[in-house]
ROMAR-385357 format. One line per field, with one value per atom (N, C-alpha, C): atom name; x, z, y; residue number from 1; residue in one letter. Coordinates in steps of 0.1 Angstrom, whole numbers, plus 5000, padded with zeros to 4 digits. Example, Ala and Ser with C-alpha at 12.3 -4.5 7.8 and 13.67 -1.06 7.14 Angstrom:
# ROMAR-385357
atome N_CA_C_N_CA_C
X 5132_5123_5132_5128_5137_5129
Z 5078_5078_5078_5071_5071_5079
Y 4943_4955_4967_4978_4989_5000
num 1_1_1_2_2_2
residu a_a_a_s_s_s
***
This chain:
# ROMAR-385357
atome N_CA_C_N_CA_C_N_CA_C_N_CA_C_N_CA_C_N_CA_C_N_CA_C_N_CA_C_N_CA_C_N_CA_C_N_CA_C_N_CA_C_N_CA_C_N_CA_C_N_CA_C_N_CA_C_N_CA_C_N_CA_C_N_CA_C_N_CA_C_N_CA_C_N_CA_C_N_CA_C_N_CA_C_N_CA_C_N_CA_C_N_CA_C_N_CA_C_N_CA_C_N_CA_C_N_CA_C_N_CA_C_N_CA_C_N_CA_C_N_CA_C_N_CA_C_N_CA_C_N_CA_C_N_CA_C_N_CA_C_N_CA_C_N_CA_C_N_CA_C_N_CA_C_N_CA_C_N_CA_C_N_CA_C_N_CA_C_N_CA_C_N_CA_C_N_CA_C_N_CA_C_N_CA_C_N_CA_C_N_CA_C_N_CA_C_N_CA_C_N_CA_C_N_CA_C_N_CA_C_N_CA_C_N_CA_C_N_CA_C_N_CA_C_N_CA_C_N_CA_C_N_CA_C_N_CA_C_N_CA_C_N_CA_C_N_CA_C_N_CA_C_N_CA_C_N_CA_C_N_CA_C_N_CA_C_N_CA_C_N_CA_C_N_CA_C_N_CA_C_N_CA_C_N_CA_C_N_CA_C_N_CA_C_N_CA_C_N_CA_C_N_CA_C_N_CA_C_N_CA_C_N_CA_C_N_CA_C_N_CA_C_N_CA_C_N_CA_C_N_CA_C_N_CA_C_N_CA_C_N_CA_C_N_CA_C_N_CA_C_N_CA_C_N_CA_C_N_CA_C_N_CA_C_N_CA_C_N_CA_C_N_CA_C_N_CA_C_N_CA_C_N_CA_C_N_CA_C_N_CA_C_N_CA_C_N_CA_C_N_CA_C_N_CA_C_N_CA_C_N_CA_C_N_CA_C_N_CA_C_N_CA_C_N_CA_C_N_CA_C_N_CA_C_N_CA_C_N_CA_C_N_CA_C_N_CA_C_N_CA_C_N_CA_C_N_CA_C_N_CA_C_N_CA_C_N_CA_C_N_CA_C_N_CA_C_N_CA_C_N_CA_C_N_CA_C_N_CA_C_N_CA_C_N_CA_C_N_CA_C_N_CA_C_N_CA_C_N_CA_C_N_CA_C_N_CA_C_N_CA_C_N_CA_C_N_CA_C_N_CA_C_N_CA_C_N_CA_C_N_CA_C_N_CA_C_N_CA_C_N_CA_C_N_CA_C_N_CA_C_N_CA_C_N_CA_C_N_CA_C_N_CA_C_N_CA_C_N_CA_C_N_CA_C_N_CA_C_N_CA_C_N_CA_C_N_CA_C_N_CA_C_N_CA_C_N_CA_C_N_CA_C_N_CA_C_N_CA_C_N_CA_C_N_CA_C_N_CA_C_N_CA_C_N_CA_C_N_CA_C_N_CA_C_N_CA_C_N_CA_C_N_CA_C_N_CA_C_N_CA_C_N_CA_C_N_CA_C_N_CA_C_N_CA_C_N_CA_C_N_CA_C_N_CA_C_N_CA_C_N_CA_C_N_CA_C_N_CA_C_N_CA_C_N_CA_C_N_CA_C_N_CA_C_N_CA_C_N_CA_C_N_CA_C_N_CA_C_N_CA_C_N_CA_C_N_CA_C_N_CA_C_N_CA_C_N_CA_C_N_CA_C_N_CA_C_N_CA_C_N_CA_C_N_CA_C_N_CA_C_N_CA_C_N_CA_C_N_CA_C_N_CA_C_N_CA_C_N_CA_C_N_CA_C_N_CA_C_N_CA_C_N_CA_C_N_CA_C_N_CA_C_N_CA_C_N_CA_C_N_CA_C_N_CA_C_N_CA_C_N_CA_C_N_CA_C_N_CA_C_N_CA_C_N_CA_C_N_CA_C_N_CA_C_N_CA_C_N_CA_C_N_CA_C_N_CA_C_N_CA_C_N_CA_C_N_CA_C_N_CA_C_N_CA_C_N_CA_C_N_CA_C_N_CA_C_N_CA_C_N_CA_C_N_CA_C_N_CA_C_N_CA_C_N_CA_C_N_CA_C_N_CA_C_N_CA_C_N_CA_C_N_CA_C_N_CA_C_N_CA_C_N_CA_C_N_CA_C_N_CA_C_N_CA_C_N_CA_C_N_CA_C_N_CA_C_N_CA_C_N_CA_C_N_CA_C_N_CA_C_N_CA_C_N_CA_C_N_CA_C_N_CA_C_N_CA_C_N_CA_C_N_CA_C_N_CA_C_N_CA_C_N_CA_C_N_CA_C_N_CA_C_N_CA_C_N_CA_C_N_CA_C_N_CA_C_N_CA_C
X 6858_6866_6862_6870_6868_6861_6859_6850_6863_6865_6876_6879_6865_6870_6873_6870_6874_6894_6894_6908_6921_6914_6920_6913_6907_6905_6915_6920_6923_6938_6947_6956_6963_6954_6952_6960_6951_6951_6961_6970_6982_6994_6993_7001_7004_6994_6989_6998_7002_7007_7020_7017_7038_7044_7039_7047_7042_7039_7038_7029_7018_7006_6995_6999_6985_6966_6966_6951_6947_6938_6937_6922_6923_6914_6907_6899_6886_6875_6880_6872_6861_6846_6835_6821_6821_6816_6801_6795_6778_6773_6755_6756_6752_6750_6745_6763_6769_6790_6793_6785_6788_6776_6761_6753_6757_6773_6780_6786_6791_6805_6798_6789_6786_6780_6778_6768_6784_6798_6812_6819_6826_6834_6846_6845_6859_6853_6842_6840_6840_6845_6851_6867_6872_6886_6891_6898_6904_6910_6913_6926_6918_6907_6899_6890_6894_6884_6878_6865_6857_6858_6858_6855_6845_6834_6823_6818_6812_6814_6797_6793_6784_6767_6769_6755_6750_6767_6756_6742_6733_6724_6725_6729_6727_6735_6727_6735_6744_6751_6763_6760_6752_6743_6746_6738_6744_6754_6768_6780_6790_6782_6787_6779_6766_6760_6767_6773_6784_6800_6804_6813_6826_6817_6827_6830_6841_6846_6844_6837_6833_6835_6848_6849_6844_6827_6826_6827_6834_6843_6835_6837_6828_6821_6815_6801_6804_6817_6816_6828_6830_6840_6855_6867_6875_6883_6891_6908_6909_6919_6916_6927_6942_6949_6941_6934_6925_6921_6905_6906_6910_6920_6933_6935_6943_6947_6934_6929_6912_6910_6908_6906_6915_6929_6942_6939_6932_6928_6920_6908_6895_6904_6910_6915_6925_6928_6940_6934_6926_6913_6909_6899_6890_6902_6919_6926_6927_6921_6923_6935_6943_6956_6964_6983_6989_6993_6998_7004_7016_7024_7029_7028_7013_7011_7012_7014_7015_7003_6994_6982_6981_6974_6968_6959_6959_6947_6941_6927_6921_6908_6908_6899_6893_6887_6881_6877_6874_6869_6861_6852_6846_6829_6823_6809_6806_6815_6817_6814_6809_6811_6818_6830_6842_6860_6869_6879_6889_6894_6906_6924_6925_6940_6942_6955_6960_6973_6972_6982_6990_6994_7007_7014_7012_7015_7020_7031_7034_7036_7024_7024_7038_7049_7060_7068_7063_7078_7067_7054_7047_7045_7044_7043_7049_7048_7055_7060_7069_7080_7072_7064_7059_7046_7038_7025_7026_7031_7034_7018_7019_7007_7008_7003_7010_6999_6987_6978_6984_6994_6997_6993_7000_6998_6984_6978_6962_6953_6960_6956_6958_6966_6969_6959_6947_6936_6924_6925_6910_6899_6901_6893_6895_6904_6904_6888_6878_6865_6861_6855_6854_6856_6878_6882_6877_6877_6875_6859_6851_6835_6838_6846_6848_6855_6862_6875_6857_6849_6838_6829_6825_6816_6830_6842_6850_6853_6851_6850_6844_6828_6814_6819_6824_6827_6833_6848_6854_6850_6840_6835_6830_6818_6806_6808_6813_6809_6799_6787_6771_6768_6761_6748_6755_6766_6774_6785_6786_6797_6806_6821_6830_6836_6836_6837_6851_6856_6871_6872_6872_6868_6881_6880_6893_6882_6882_6879_6889_6888_6898_6890_6895_6889_6900_6893_6899_6904_6911_6916_6906_6896_6895_6892_6893_6896_6907_6917_6929_6931_6923_6921_6906_6904_6894_6899_6907_6919_6934_6931_6938_6931_6919_6908_6897_6895_6881_6866_6861_6847_6846_6846_6852_6837_6829_6809_6805_6795_6780_6787_6779_6784_6767_6766_6757_6751_6760_6761_6759_6759_6757_6745_6745_6734_6718_6728_6723_6726_6718_6721_6733_6739_6751_6745_6736_6732_6721_6725_6717_6729_6740_6749_6761_6756_6771_6771_6779_6781_6781_6769_6767_6750_6745_6730_6734_6725_6725_6722_6709_6703_6717_6735_6745_6751_6754_6760_6757_6746_6740_6741_6741_6744_6758_6766_6786_6783_6775_6783_6775_6764_6762_6766_6774_6776_6799_6802_6814_6817_6812_6815_6817_6813_6815_6835_6839_6851_6853_6870_6868_6872_6875_6874_6859_6861_6846_6851_6851_6852_6845_6854_6843_6851_6851_6850_6855_6860_6867_6857_6842_6836_6826_6831_6825_6809_6815_6801_6806_6805_6808_6804_6816_6811_6811_6816_6815_6820_6817_6820_6826_6822_6830_6847_6852_6864_6876_6881_6894_6905_6915_6926_6939_6941_6953_6969_6965_6978_6984_6996_7012_7005_7009_7008_7018_7025_7032_7036_7052_7057_7070_7061_7078_7079_7086_7086_7077_7072_7063_7046_7046_7035_7040_7048_7051_7035_7033_7026_7007_7008_6995_6997_6977_6978_6974_6970_6965_6962_6951_6940_6947_6957_6964_6979_6980_6995_6985_6976_6971_6967_6963_6959_6973_6982_6993_6996_6995_7002_6991_6979_6970_6972_6981_6983_6990_7003_7019_7014_7002_7002_6995_6981_6975_6977_6967_6969_6959_6950_6945_6949_6937_6942_6933_6935_6931_6926_6915_6910_6908_6916_6909_6910_6896_6893_6897_6906_6908_6902_6898_6889_6887_6904_6906_6907_6909_6915_6899_6895_6889_6897_6908_6914_6914_6913_6916_6931_6928_6948_6944_6952_6954_6969_6963_6971_6981_6989_6989_7000_7005_7015_7025_7017_7024_7029_7027_7030_7017_7018_7009_7009_7001_7002_6995_6985_6982_6971_6973_6959_6952_6937_6929_6920_6921_6916_6902_6891_6881_6881_6875_6874_6865_6861_6852_6841_6845_6838_6826_6816_6805_6801_6812_6813_6810_6805_6804_6809_6823_6826_6835
Z 9045_9050_9061_9073_9089_9091_9106_9107_9113_9111_9113_9131_9140_9153_9158_9148_9153_9155_9138_9134_9144_9151_9156_9173_9180_9190_9192_9178_9178_9175_9174_9172_9181_9192_9206_9215_9211_9223_9225_9209_9204_9206_9206_9210_9229_9238_9247_9254_9245_9250_9246_9233_9231_9240_9245_9258_9270_9273_9284_9296_9288_9292_9301_9316_9321_9315_9307_9303_9290_9283_9277_9282_9279_9283_9268_9266_9258_9259_9249_9255_9251_9251_9244_9247_9240_9236_9239_9233_9235_9236_9238_9246_9239_9225_9210_9207_9207_9209_9220_9232_9248_9243_9238_9233_9221_9213_9205_9207_9216_9226_9230_9240_9252_9240_9225_9216_9209_9212_9203_9217_9202_9211_9219_9216_9225_9238_9244_9261_9267_9260_9274_9274_9262_9271_9280_9291_9303_9302_9290_9292_9290_9285_9281_9297_9297_9304_9298_9296_9291_9300_9300_9302_9290_9301_9297_9302_9292_9310_9315_9328_9335_9319_9321_9307_9300_9295_9284_9298_9287_9293_9296_9304_9312_9318_9326_9344_9345_9361_9361_9362_9363_9371_9356_9343_9335_9331_9330_9329_9336_9348_9358_9358_9353_9341_9334_9324_9312_9317_9331_9332_9326_9322_9318_9326_9330_9333_9338_9336_9331_9346_9341_9348_9339_9349_9350_9348_9337_9339_9342_9339_9342_9328_9327_9315_9307_9304_9301_9291_9280_9270_9275_9276_9277_9264_9268_9253_9251_9244_9244_9255_9252_9264_9283_9284_9294_9298_9287_9289_9296_9291_9293_9310_9311_9326_9333_9335_9345_9347_9334_9334_9344_9342_9347_9365_9369_9385_9393_9383_9382_9384_9374_9374_9387_9392_9406_9419_9418_9431_9433_9425_9422_9424_9422_9426_9414_9401_9387_9386_9379_9381_9391_9390_9397_9396_9402_9396_9389_9386_9381_9367_9368_9354_9338_9335_9315_9314_9309_9301_9286_9277_9262_9258_9254_9254_9241_9239_9225_9229_9218_9214_9203_9203_9191_9198_9187_9191_9204_9202_9222_9213_9217_9213_9198_9195_9185_9184_9180_9182_9171_9165_9161_9171_9162_9173_9158_9165_9153_9159_9176_9177_9192_9188_9204_9206_9219_9224_9239_9241_9251_9263_9277_9286_9292_9299_9310_9323_9335_9343_9351_9355_9363_9360_9348_9338_9341_9341_9337_9322_9319_9307_9306_9318_9318_9331_9329_9340_9348_9344_9345_9351_9348_9354_9354_9368_9370_9371_9365_9367_9381_9390_9404_9411_9410_9416_9432_9436_9449_9465_9457_9460_9473_9465_9461_9479_9473_9473_9493_9501_9511_9520_9511_9521_9521_9533_9536_9526_9524_9512_9504_9500_9481_9475_9487_9472_9473_9479_9479_9467_9469_9458_9440_9446_9425_9425_9432_9433_9426_9435_9429_9418_9415_9402_9391_9389_9378_9383_9393_9388_9378_9387_9381_9364_9362_9347_9338_9346_9338_9341_9346_9349_9337_9338_9325_9317_9311_9296_9293_9302_9297_9302_9315_9324_9325_9326_9337_9324_9322_9314_9299_9296_9281_9290_9295_9303_9309_9304_9309_9328_9336_9347_9357_9362_9368_9382_9386_9402_9409_9421_9430_9442_9441_9452_9467_9475_9484_9487_9492_9499_9510_9524_9534_9543_9552_9564_9568_9568_9568_9579_9593_9600_9599_9595_9592_9585_9568_9556_9562_9571_9574_9583_9595_9597_9587_9579_9568_9558_9567_9545_9558_9551_9553_9550_9548_9542_9536_9518_9514_9508_9509_9506_9514_9520_9524_9517_9531_9528_9527_9511_9508_9514_9518_9522_9542_9546_9560_9564_9575_9585_9577_9567_9564_9561_9575_9580_9567_9575_9566_9559_9560_9549_9537_9536_9524_9518_9528_9520_9512_9519_9507_9489_9485_9466_9466_9472_9463_9456_9462_9468_9444_9437_9428_9433_9440_9440_9442_9451_9455_9450_9440_9429_9416_9412_9408_9413_9431_9437_9433_9434_9434_9421_9412_9401_9394_9403_9402_9410_9422_9431_9429_9417_9409_9410_9407_9400_9409_9421_9434_9432_9442_9445_9453_9455_9466_9460_9471_9473_9473_9472_9473_9485_9503_9506_9509_9508_9509_9524_9530_9541_9536_9546_9537_9535_9540_9538_9529_9517_9502_9510_9523_9526_9521_9517_9515_9528_9529_9539_9543_9526_9525_9511_9502_9493_9495_9482_9486_9498_9492_9507_9507_9511_9508_9511_9504_9507_9515_9527_9533_9529_9531_9527_9515_9518_9504_9495_9480_9471_9470_9461_9460_9445_9440_9429_9430_9416_9411_9399_9392_9380_9372_9382_9378_9373_9385_9384_9371_9364_9358_9346_9346_9331_9339_9352_9359_9364_9374_9381_9390_9402_9412_9414_9411_9412_9420_9410_9413_9426_9425_9432_9449_9450_9460_9464_9458_9453_9464_9455_9458_9474_9477_9490_9499_9500_9513_9512_9499_9501_9505_9506_9510_9526_9530_9547_9554_9545_9547_9542_9550_9542_9529_9530_9518_9505_9493_9480_9478_9465_9455_9441_9438_9425_9417_9407_9404_9387_9388_9367_9364_9355_9346_9343_9342_9331_9321_9320_9299_9293_9300_9290_9291_9306_9312_9315_9318_9325_9339_9342_9356_9363_9373_9374_9391_9395_9407_9414_9427_9435_9455_9451_9469_9473_9485_9493_9485_9477_9475_9464_9449_9441_9429_9414_9408_9407_9407_9408_9390_9386_9379_9374_9362_9350_9337_9337_9330_9318_9312_9298_9292_9296_9289_9276_9268_9251_9254_9251_9252_9244_9234_9216_9222_9231_9235_9240_9247_9263_9245_9252_9242_9256_9250_9256_9251
Y 1133_1139_1140_1136_1145_1155_1156_1171_1176_1185_1192_1194_1192_1191_1171_1167_1156_1156_1157_1160_1166_1176_1184_1177_1171_1171_1152_1143_1132_1139_1151_1158_1158_1164_1168_1158_1146_1130_1132_1128_1124_1134_1149_1155_1155_1154_1151_1133_1127_1114_1112_1121_1123_1134_1138_1151_1147_1133_1133_1140_1152_1161_1152_1159_1150_1149_1156_1161_1171_1166_1175_1182_1197_1207_1207_1204_1211_1216_1231_1241_1238_1238_1237_1251_1263_1272_1273_1265_1260_1247_1250_1237_1227_1230_1222_1212_1219_1216_1203_1209_1203_1184_1188_1176_1166_1175_1168_1157_1163_1160_1143_1150_1140_1122_1130_1114_1105_1117_1112_1102_1099_1083_1091_1105_1115_1111_1112_1112_1099_1089_1079_1084_1092_1092_1098_1091_1096_1111_1109_1122_1137_1136_1145_1152_1169_1171_1184_1184_1200_1207_1222_1236_1244_1246_1250_1260_1273_1285_1280_1287_1289_1284_1288_1294_1282_1267_1258_1255_1251_1243_1227_1222_1211_1209_1198_1197_1190_1193_1183_1171_1167_1158_1143_1155_1144_1143_1156_1149_1134_1137_1128_1116_1114_1102_1094_1102_1101_1096_1099_1097_1108_1120_1130_1143_1144_1156_1171_1178_1186_1199_1215_1224_1233_1239_1249_1266_1274_1289_1291_1312_1319_1324_1326_1325_1338_1348_1357_1358_1366_1359_1369_1354_1360_1358_1365_1363_1349_1338_1320_1323_1332_1328_1331_1343_1343_1331_1325_1316_1306_1299_1287_1294_1304_1306_1305_1309_1307_1295_1288_1274_1263_1266_1262_1268_1280_1284_1273_1266_1261_1243_1240_1227_1227_1236_1236_1237_1244_1237_1233_1227_1215_1198_1206_1192_1181_1186_1176_1179_1189_1192_1200_1195_1199_1215_1221_1235_1236_1216_1217_1212_1207_1195_1203_1193_1198_1195_1204_1203_1212_1201_1204_1211_1217_1229_1226_1229_1226_1239_1246_1254_1263_1272_1281_1293_1301_1315_1314_1325_1321_1330_1314_1318_1308_1309_1294_1285_1269_1261_1251_1260_1255_1255_1251_1243_1243_1257_1259_1253_1257_1261_1247_1244_1240_1244_1242_1249_1237_1237_1232_1240_1235_1248_1237_1244_1235_1244_1242_1251_1251_1242_1249_1257_1258_1271_1282_1284_1291_1297_1316_1315_1337_1339_1352_1359_1363_1365_1376_1385_1397_1398_1385_1384_1371_1362_1347_1342_1330_1325_1313_1316_1304_1305_1292_1294_1288_1285_1285_1290_1307_1317_1327_1317_1319_1305_1296_1279_1281_1288_1290_1297_1308_1319_1314_1315_1315_1319_1330_1341_1327_1325_1314_1314_1308_1310_1319_1329_1343_1352_1347_1356_1347_1336_1333_1337_1341_1343_1356_1365_1379_1384_1376_1375_1372_1360_1362_1374_1382_1395_1406_1409_1412_1413_1404_1396_1402_1395_1406_1420_1424_1446_1447_1436_1444_1442_1435_1428_1432_1436_1446_1462_1463_1479_1477_1486_1489_1499_1490_1500_1505_1499_1498_1509_1513_1518_1513_1520_1512_1515_1512_1508_1503_1512_1504_1503_1499_1491_1486_1486_1476_1468_1453_1445_1442_1446_1438_1423_1414_1403_1395_1396_1388_1398_1395_1396_1411_1412_1426_1429_1427_1438_1445_1440_1450_1460_1453_1466_1473_1473_1482_1495_1489_1497_1506_1497_1507_1511_1519_1529_1532_1541_1550_1552_1550_1556_1566_1566_1582_1584_1583_1582_1571_1569_1567_1552_1542_1526_1522_1517_1516_1504_1493_1481_1477_1490_1488_1491_1479_1479_1464_1454_1451_1432_1425_1411_1403_1393_1391_1384_1376_1367_1378_1390_1397_1404_1396_1408_1401_1382_1374_1375_1373_1373_1362_1351_1343_1346_1355_1357_1366_1369_1372_1389_1389_1407_1408_1408_1413_1414_1407_1408_1420_1418_1433_1444_1450_1455_1459_1450_1451_1458_1457_1461_1472_1475_1494_1500_1495_1500_1503_1499_1493_1510_1520_1527_1543_1540_1546_1546_1561_1567_1551_1552_1537_1525_1515_1501_1496_1477_1472_1461_1465_1450_1438_1430_1418_1406_1404_1390_1380_1368_1358_1347_1352_1340_1347_1360_1360_1374_1382_1393_1407_1412_1418_1430_1441_1448_1463_1466_1477_1481_1494_1504_1513_1520_1535_1535_1524_1529_1532_1545_1547_1542_1536_1528_1536_1538_1547_1538_1529_1522_1528_1527_1537_1531_1540_1531_1523_1514_1507_1513_1515_1522_1513_1503_1494_1491_1485_1479_1475_1464_1454_1467_1477_1481_1496_1498_1508_1504_1516_1519_1521_1517_1516_1526_1521_1538_1535_1552_1548_1535_1536_1519_1508_1504_1490_1499_1508_1509_1510_1512_1512_1501_1496_1476_1467_1474_1462_1474_1481_1488_1478_1481_1474_1461_1449_1436_1437_1444_1443_1449_1455_1456_1448_1444_1430_1416_1406_1393_1393_1406_1405_1409_1394_1400_1410_1414_1427_1422_1426_1423_1437_1439_1456_1448_1460_1459_1478_1476_1486_1493_1510_1512_1517_1517_1517_1506_1495_1481_1466_1474_1456_1449_1450_1439_1431_1419_1424_1418_1428_1424_1418_1406_1398_1407_1413_1414_1406_1400_1396_1398_1399_1408_1420_1424_1437_1436_1422_1418_1417_1415_1412_1396_1386_1373_1364_1374_1374_1380_1384_1383_1378_1388_1380_1395_1390_1399_1392_1398_1397_1398_1402_1401_1417_1428_1437_1442_1434_1438_1442_1439_1441_1455_1460_1473_1482_1494_1502_1514_1518_1523_1539
num 1_1_1_2_2_2_3_3_3_4_4_4_5_5_5_6_6_6_7_7_7_8_8_8_9_9_9_10_10_10_11_11_11_12_12_12_13_13_13_14_14_14_15_15_15_16_16_16_17_17_17_18_18_18_19_19_19_20_20_20_21_21_21_22_22_22_23_23_23_24_24_24_25_25_25_26_26_26_27_27_27_28_28_28_29_29_29_30_30_30_31_31_31_32_32_32_33_33_33_34_34_34_35_35_35_36_36_36_37_37_37_38_38_38_39_39_39_40_40_40_41_41_41_42_42_42_43_43_43_44_44_44_45_45_45_46_46_46_47_47_47_48_48_48_49_49_49_50_50_50_51_51_51_52_52_52_53_53_53_54_54_54_55_55_55_56_56_56_57_57_57_58_58_58_59_59_59_60_60_60_61_61_61_62_62_62_63_63_63_64_64_64_65_65_65_66_66_66_67_67_67_68_68_68_69_69_69_70_70_70_71_71_71_72_72_72_73_73_73_74_74_74_75_75_75_76_76_76_77_77_77_78_78_78_79_79_79_80_80_80_81_81_81_82_82_82_83_83_83_84_84_84_85_85_85_86_86_86_87_87_87_88_88_88_89_89_89_90_90_90_91_91_91_92_92_92_93_93_93_94_94_94_95_95_95_96_96_96_97_97_97_98_98_98_99_99_99_100_100_100_101_101_101_102_102_102_103_103_103_104_104_104_105_105_105_106_106_106_107_107_107_108_108_108_109_109_109_110_110_110_111_111_111_112_112_112_113_113_113_114_114_114_115_115_115_116_116_116_117_117_117_118_118_118_119_119_119_120_120_120_121_121_121_122_122_122_123_123_123_124_124_124_125_125_125_126_126_126_127_127_127_128_128_128_129_129_129_130_130_130_131_131_131_132_132_132_133_133_133_134_134_134_135_135_135_136_136_136_137_137_137_138_138_138_139_139_139_140_140_140_141_141_141_142_142_142_143_143_143_144_144_144_145_145_145_146_146_146_147_147_147_148_148_148_149_149_149_150_150_150_151_151_151_152_152_152_153_153_153_154_154_154_155_155_155_156_156_156_157_157_157_158_158_158_159_159_159_160_160_160_161_161_161_162_162_162_163_163_163_164_164_164_165_165_165_166_166_166_167_167_167_168_168_168_169_169_169_170_170_170_171_171_171_172_172_172_173_173_173_174_174_174_175_175_175_176_176_176_177_177_177_178_178_178_179_179_179_180_180_180_181_181_181_182_182_182_183_183_183_184_184_184_185_185_185_186_186_186_187_187_187_188_188_188_189_189_189_190_190_190_191_191_191_192_192_192_193_193_193_194_194_194_195_195_195_196_196_196_197_197_197_198_198_198_199_199_199_200_200_200_201_201_201_202_202_202_203_203_203_204_204_204_205_205_205_206_206_206_207_207_207_208_208_208_209_209_209_210_210_210_211_211_211_212_212_212_213_213_213_214_214_214_215_215_215_216_216_216_217_217_217_218_218_218_219_219_219_220_220_220_221_221_221_222_222_222_223_223_223_224_224_224_225_225_225_226_226_226_227_227_227_228_228_228_229_229_229_230_230_230_231_231_231_232_232_232_233_233_233_234_234_234_235_235_235_236_236_236_237_237_237_238_238_238_239_239_239_240_240_240_241_241_241_242_242_242_243_243_243_244_244_244_245_245_245_246_246_246_247_247_247_248_248_248_249_249_249_250_250_250_251_251_251_252_252_252_253_253_253_254_254_254_255_255_255_256_256_256_257_257_257_258_258_258_259_259_259_260_260_260_261_261_261_262_262_262_263_263_263_264_264_264_265_265_265_266_266_266_267_267_267_268_268_268_269_269_269_270_270_270_271_271_271_272_272_272_273_273_273_274_274_274_275_275_275_276_276_276_277_277_277_278_278_278_279_279_279_280_280_280_281_281_281_282_282_282_283_283_283_284_284_284_285_285_285_286_286_286_287_287_287_288_288_288_289_289_289_290_290_290_291_291_291_292_292_292_293_293_293_294_294_294_295_295_295_296_296_296_297_297_297
residu m_m_m_k_k_k_d_d_d_q_q_q_k_k_k_n_n_n_i_i_i_i_i_i_i_i_i_e_e_e_s_s_s_a_a_a_i_i_i_d_d_d_i_i_i_s_s_s_e_e_e_k_k_k_t_t_t_g_g_g_s_s_s_s_s_s_y_y_y_v_v_v_f_f_f_l_l_l_f_f_f_l_l_l_n_n_n_t_t_t_t_t_t_a_a_a_v_v_v_c_c_c_r_r_r_w_w_w_f_f_f_m_m_m_k_k_k_s_s_s_g_g_g_f_f_f_s_s_s_k_k_k_n_n_n_d_d_d_r_r_r_l_l_l_v_v_v_i_i_i_i_i_i_i_i_i_p_p_p_a_a_a_r_r_r_v_v_v_k_k_k_i_i_i_k_k_k_d_d_d_s_s_s_e_e_e_f_f_f_k_k_k_k_k_k_a_a_a_g_g_g_i_i_i_r_r_r_a_a_a_i_i_i_k_k_k_s_s_s_w_w_w_s_s_s_g_g_g_n_n_n_q_q_q_s_s_s_r_r_r_f_f_f_s_s_s_q_q_q_i_i_i_k_k_k_y_y_y_a_a_a_f_f_f_f_f_f_h_h_h_g_g_g_v_v_v_l_l_l_q_q_q_r_r_r_l_l_l_i_i_i_k_k_k_p_p_p_d_d_d_s_s_s_k_k_k_v_v_v_v_v_v_c_c_c_v_v_v_l_l_l_g_g_g_p_p_p_w_w_w_g_g_g_k_k_k_g_g_g_h_h_h_l_l_l_d_d_d_t_t_t_i_i_i_t_t_t_i_i_i_h_h_h_d_d_d_l_l_l_a_a_a_l_l_l_s_s_s_w_w_w_s_s_s_d_d_d_d_d_d_f_f_f_p_p_p_f_f_f_d_d_d_p_p_p_r_r_r_l_l_l_l_l_l_m_m_m_s_s_s_k_k_k_r_r_r_s_s_s_l_l_l_n_n_n_a_a_a_v_v_v_m_m_m_a_a_a_v_v_v_i_i_i_d_d_d_i_i_i_a_a_a_l_l_l_d_d_d_i_i_i_g_g_g_a_a_a_l_l_l_g_g_g_r_r_r_e_e_e_g_g_g_k_k_k_a_a_a_i_i_i_g_g_g_t_t_t_t_t_t_f_f_f_i_i_i_i_i_i_g_g_g_d_d_d_t_t_t_e_e_e_a_a_a_v_v_v_l_l_l_k_k_k_a_a_a_s_s_s_h_h_h_q_q_q_a_a_a_v_v_v_f_f_f_n_n_n_p_p_p_f_f_f_k_k_k_g_g_g_y_y_y_p_p_p_k_k_k_r_r_r_e_e_e_r_r_r_a_a_a_i_i_i_t_t_t_r_r_r_s_s_s_e_e_e_v_v_v_v_v_v_e_e_e_s_s_s_i_i_i_k_k_k_e_e_e_f_f_f_a_a_a_h_h_h_l_l_l_d_d_d_g_g_g_a_a_a_i_i_i_i_i_i_i_i_i_n_n_n_d_d_d_n_n_n_g_g_g_v_v_v_v_v_v_e_e_e_a_a_a_a_a_a_g_g_g_r_r_r_h_h_h_l_l_l_d_d_d_a_a_a_a_a_a_g_g_g_v_v_v_i_i_i_t_t_t_k_k_k_q_q_q_l_l_l_r_r_r_g_g_g_l_l_l_g_g_g_s_s_s_r_r_r_h_h_h_r_r_r_a_a_a_a_a_a_a_a_a_g_g_g_i_i_i_t_t_t_r_r_r_k_k_k_t_t_t_e_e_e_a_a_a_v_v_v_a_a_a_v_v_v_v_v_v_v_v_v_s_s_s_e_e_e_s_s_s_t_t_t_g_g_g_k_k_k_i_i_i_t_t_t_i_i_i_f_f_f_d_d_d_s_s_s_g_g_g_k_k_k_i_i_i_i_i_i_s_s_s_f_f_f_l_l_l_e_e_e_p_p_p_v_v_v_i_i_i_s_s_s_r_r_r_r_r_r_i_i_i_v_v_v
***
């Protein structure tokens, strides 16, 4: 009898051919199952793209040498739907797929080695009227790379909180001059006075500092180049009240307001649910949902 992984992957490839899908996104959660894939015959199939967490201990050069296309996604534990959506973000940004591509996805429970689910997605149709997925809304932004890095940080905060405690916070990325004019310092700015190179979100110590200061009242302001300008910033732009924001709190309405008034993108972490909401031009353009089973609330 064939192994379940083999059966599911073969079925997904067959479905992709019959539906005219561009690729099969194969979500592999562990180093062991990645090693298995590299030795399998599937690694030579041009339709397959593996989606792996950053914590997998295999170098990018190994995948390239084996001719395997790999997307390293966020390292935390997301719901399956969120994993898929986030992988599509990366796939479009790396120009592997188009915003209107059709993709078959194969995945299993987070952190486990087995596969048990096949889904088919037509990105041109999206899959939610209330929270549409359309990476084209972000691709023209100068702050795009910074936005993606912030989403990684936000997902960690949403899943794990800080020291076991739930935290909600807001990140405002890009159009910094306009954002600073439309806000004021609510508390002492812990990032003030440091050189730009020491405030870059590509530095692990800065990421840890952001997580530490995320509990402060107010937003964290990050410029187009991924440099933290301020934390504890109160947003003065009027909050937006729309049908789309029904049921969401003042943090989300303020984020919608500042992005309607400026060219910035806002990423909001909900304290109550851990969900990540992304705003642009005063509207929700997407949301991501981490699994918070490891968070102590």
